[in-house]
C-alpha positions in Angstrom: -70.4 13.9 -61.2 -68.5 10.8 -60.2 -65.2 12.4 -61.4 -65.9 15.4 -58.9 -66.6 12.8 -56.1 -63.3 11.0 -56.7 -61.5 14.3 -56.7 -63.2 15.4 -53.4 -62.5 12.1 -51.6 -58.7 11.5 -52.4 -56.9 9.6 -49.7 -54.2 11.4 -47.6 -50.7 10.1 -48.1 -48.9 9.5 -44.8 -45.4 10.9 -45.1 -44.3 9.9 -41.5 -44.5 6.1 -41.8 -40.8 5.9 -41.7 -40.9 6.9 -38.0 -42.3 3.4 -37.2 -39.3 1.6 -38.8 -36.9 4.0 -37.3 -38.3 3.5 -33.7 -38.1 -0.3 -34.2 -34.5 0.1 -35.3 -33.6 2.3 -32.3 -35.2 -0.2 -29.9 -33.4 -3.1 -31.3 -30.1 -1.1 -31.3 -30.6 -0.3 -27.6 -31.4 -3.9 -26.8 -28.2 -4.9 -28.7 -26.0 -2.6 -26.5 -27.7 -3.7 -23.3 -26.9 -7.3 -24.2 -23.3 -6.4 -25.2 -22.8 -4.5 -21.8 -24.1 -7.4 -19.8 -21.7 -9.8 -21.6 -18.7 -7.6 -21.0 -19.3 -7.4 -17.2 -17.3 -10.6 -16.2 -16.6 -11.6 -12.6 -12.9 -11.4 -12.7 -12.4 -13.5 -9.6 -14.4 -16.4 -10.9 -12.7 -16.0 -14.3 -9.3 -16.4 -12.7 -10.4 -19.4 -10.6 -11.9 -21.0 -13.7 -8.7 -20.3 -15.6 -6.5 -21.9 -12.9 -8.9 -24.9 -12.7 -8.6 -25.5 -16.5 -4.8 -25.2 -16.2 -4.6 -27.8 -13.4 -7.1 -30.0 -15.2 -4.9 -30.4 -18.2 -1.6 -30.5 -16.3 -0.6 -34.1 -15.8 1.6 -33.2 -12.8 -1.5 -31.8 -10.9 -2.5 -34.1 -8.1 -6.2 -35.2 -7.7 -6.4 -33.2 -4.5 -5.7 -30.0 -6.2 -8.3 -30.7 -8.9 -10.9 -31.4 -6.2 -10.2 -28.2 -4.3 -10.2 -26.1 -7.5 -13.6 -27.7 -8.4 -15.1 -26.9 -5.0 -13.9 -23.3 -5.4 -15.7 -22.9 -8.6 -18.9 -24.6 -7.4 -19.0 -22.6 -4.1 -18.4 -19.2 -5.8 -15.6 -18.2 -3.5 -13.7 -15.1 -4.1 -10.0 -15.1 -4.3 -8.6 -13.4 -1.2 -10.6 -13.1 1.9 -12.9 -16.1 1.2 -10.1 -18.3 -0.1 -8.2 -17.7 3.1 -10.6 -20.0 4.9 -9.5 -23.0 2.7 -6.9 -25.4 3.9 -3.4 -24.5 2.7 -1.6 -26.9 0.5 2.2 -26.7 0.5 2.4 -27.3 -3.2 0.3 -24.2 -3.9 2.8 -21.9 -2.1 5.3 -20.3 -4.6 8.9 -21.3 -4.3 10.1 -17.8 -3.4 12.9 -17.4 -0.9 11.6 -13.9 0.0 8.4 -15.4 1.4 9.0 -16.6 4.8 7.4 -19.1 7.1 5.9 -17.8 10.4 8.8 -19.3 12.4 8.6 -16.8 15.2 6.5 -17.3 18.4 4.2 -14.5 19.6 5.6 -14.7 23.1 9.2 -14.5 21.9 8.4 -11.6 19.5 6.7 -9.6 22.3 9.7 -10.1 24.6 12.1 -9.0 22.0 10.0 -5.9 21.0 10.0 -5.0 24.7 13.7 -5.3 25.0 14.3 -3.1 21.9 11.7 -0.6 23.2 13.5 -0.3 26.5 16.8 0.3 24.7 15.2 2.9 22.4 13.8 4.7 25.3 17.3 5.0 26.9 19.1 6.2 23.6 16.3 8.5 22.6 15.6 9.9 26.0 16.4 13.6 25.2 14.2 13.6 22.1 11.4 11.9 23.9 11.5 14.6 26.7 11.4 17.4 24.0 8.3 15.7 22.5 10.2 15.2 19.3 10.0 11.3 19.3 7.3 9.1 20.6 7.7 5.3 21.1 4.7 3.0 20.9 4.6 -0.8 21.3 2.2 -3.5 20.5 2.4 -7.4 20.5 3.1 -7.3 16.8 5.0 -4.1 16.2 7.2 -1.4 17.7 6.8 2.1 16.4 9.2 5.1 16.6 7.3 8.2 15.7 9.5 11.3 14.7 8.3 14.8 14.1 9.2 16.0 10.7 10.7 19.2 12.1 13.5 17.1 13.8 14.4 15.6 10.4 13.6 18.1 7.6 13.3 21.9 6.7 10.0 23.1 5.6 8.9 21.7 2.2 12.1 19.7 1.9 13.0 16.0 1.9 16.7 16.4 2.7 17.7 15.2 6.2 19.0 17.9 8.5 22.6 17.7 10.0 21.2 17.2 13.5 19.0 14.3 12.5 21.8 12.1 11.0 23.5 11.1 14.3 20.0 10.3 15.8 19.2 8.0 13.0 22.7 6.4 13.1 21.9 5.5 16.8 18.6 3.8 15.6 20.5 1.9 12.9 23.0 0.6 15.5 20.1 -1.0 17.4 18.2 -2.2 14.3 21.3 -3.9 12.9 21.4 -6.3 15.8 17.9 -7.7 15.2 16.4 -9.5 12.1 13.1 -7.8 12.1 11.6 -6.2 9.0 11.4 -2.3 9.1 8.7 -0.1 7.5 9.2 3.6 7.2 6.0 5.7 6.8 5.9 9.3 5.7 3.1 11.6 6.9 2.3 15.3 6.2 -0.4 17.8 7.3 -3.3 18.8 5.2 -1.8 22.0 3.7 -1.4 21.5 0.0 2.1 21.7 -1.7 2.6 22.1 -5.4 6.2 22.5 -6.4 8.2 21.1 -9.3 9.9 18.6 -7.1 6.7 17.7 -5.0 3.4 18.1 -6.9 1.4 16.9 -3.9 1.8 15.7 -0.2 2.1 12.2 -1.7 5.4 12.9 -3.2 6.7 14.8 -0.2 5.8 12.1 2.3 7.2 9.5 0.0 10.5 11.3 -0.5 10.9 11.9 3.2 10.4 8.2 4.0 12.9 7.3 1.3 15.4 9.6 2.8 15.2 7.9 6.2 15.5 4.6 4.6 18.6 5.7 2.7 20.2 7.0 5.9 19.5 3.7 7.8 21.0 1.9 4.9 24.1 4.1 4.9 24.4 3.3 8.6 24.5 -0.5 7.9 20.9 -1.7 8.0 20.4 -4.2 5.2 18.0 -2.7 2.6 16.3 -6.1 2.0 14.7 -5.6 5.4 13.3 -2.1 4.8 10.4 -0.6 2.9 9.2 3.1 2.4 5.5 4.1 2.5 3.7 7.3 1.7 0.5 8.2 3.5 0.4 11.9 2.6 -2.2 13.9 4.6 -4.7 11.0 5.0 -3.7 9.5 8.4 -3.6 12.5 10.8 -3.0 11.9 14.5 -5.1 14.9 15.5 -7.2 17.7 13.8 -5.4 19.9 11.4 -7.4 23.0 12.4 -4.5 24.4 14.4 -0.8 24.9 13.9 0.0 22.6 16.9 -2.2 19.9 15.4 -0.5 20.2 11.9 2.9 20.0 13.7 1.8 16.8 15.4 0.7 15.4 12.0 3.9 16.0 10.2 5.9 13.0 11.0 8.0 10.0 9.9 7.3 6.7 11.6 9.6 3.7 11.7 7.7 0.5 12.4 9.6 -2.6 13.6 7.5 -5.6 12.7 7.3 -8.9 14.8 9.1 -11.7 13.1 6.1 -13.9 13.0 4.1 -11.2 11.2 6.7 -10.2 8.7 6.3 -11.1 4.9 10.0 -11.0 4.0 13.2 -12.2 5.7 16.8 -11.5 5.3 18.4 -14.1 2.8 21.1 -16.2 4.4 23.8 -15.1 2.0 23.1 -11.4 2.8 25.0 -9.6 5.5 24.1 -6.4 7.1 26.0 -3.5 5.9 27.2 -5.2 2.7 25.9 -2.3 0.6 28.5 0.5 0.5 27.0 3.7 1.9 26.9 6.5 -0.7 28.0 10.0 0.4 25.6 12.3 2.2 25.4 16.0 2.3 23.1 17.2 5.2 21.4 20.5 5.1 20.8 22.8 8.1 17.4 22.3 9.7 14.9 25.1 10.4 13.0 25.3 13.7 10.7 22.2 14.2 7.4 24.0 14.6 7.9 26.0 11.3 8.4 22.8 9.2 5.8 21.2 7.1 
């Protein structure tokens, strides 16, 4: 009788007990990865400031003033860049780079010089301005010569047209007489381009800006003063919804910067026109409105 009771009340074996250990393991693993992720997210700005502070602390040539300023930066949690621009400038922290210039120009003198150049450009480029192919804009800190791409290039091309070379040479003759930095910007409309030479509008606008820089250099403008920028389709003047709007947005802009605002200057041992101009083979231009 007792044997039957024992056989009738046998305990059930739990075969899923391993799930408890597995769940604990997964929870610990998740916590481990959360901790590792939080450790890997380092504030790069504070890390660099801390690194510079340690370098100055162990450098015997570093002055006490530099150490104090670096300590204040770490304690205040300032970010390199915008926040650090509010700190007093120490001449010993400025890199000894001949290309970095002091702001030796005065705003009043810069404005008067840009006004004189703008007047001269308006006289030289009067026919193009009347035909709405060139637009000249002026500010206290810059002078802008905006040229429609149809005046300079054929559709989908970055090769300068034959008619545009004499006009750019006239610009170069004026630019050679002043020391200001020159920035050439390329712009396109929003129609996509995908060729072997130009996979997108970025490459097309960059190549067009570089072509203008090369021509100015051939005409005698020192390349140290110039730079080429590509904006693609992302800075339109007007809406791209019409052909006229796209025509206005396809442009190359030459920006003449005020001397007090420029980052680079012409080295004293460099002369304008010292670089021998390479040969150029212009191509015929298509009608301006049909160009990209």
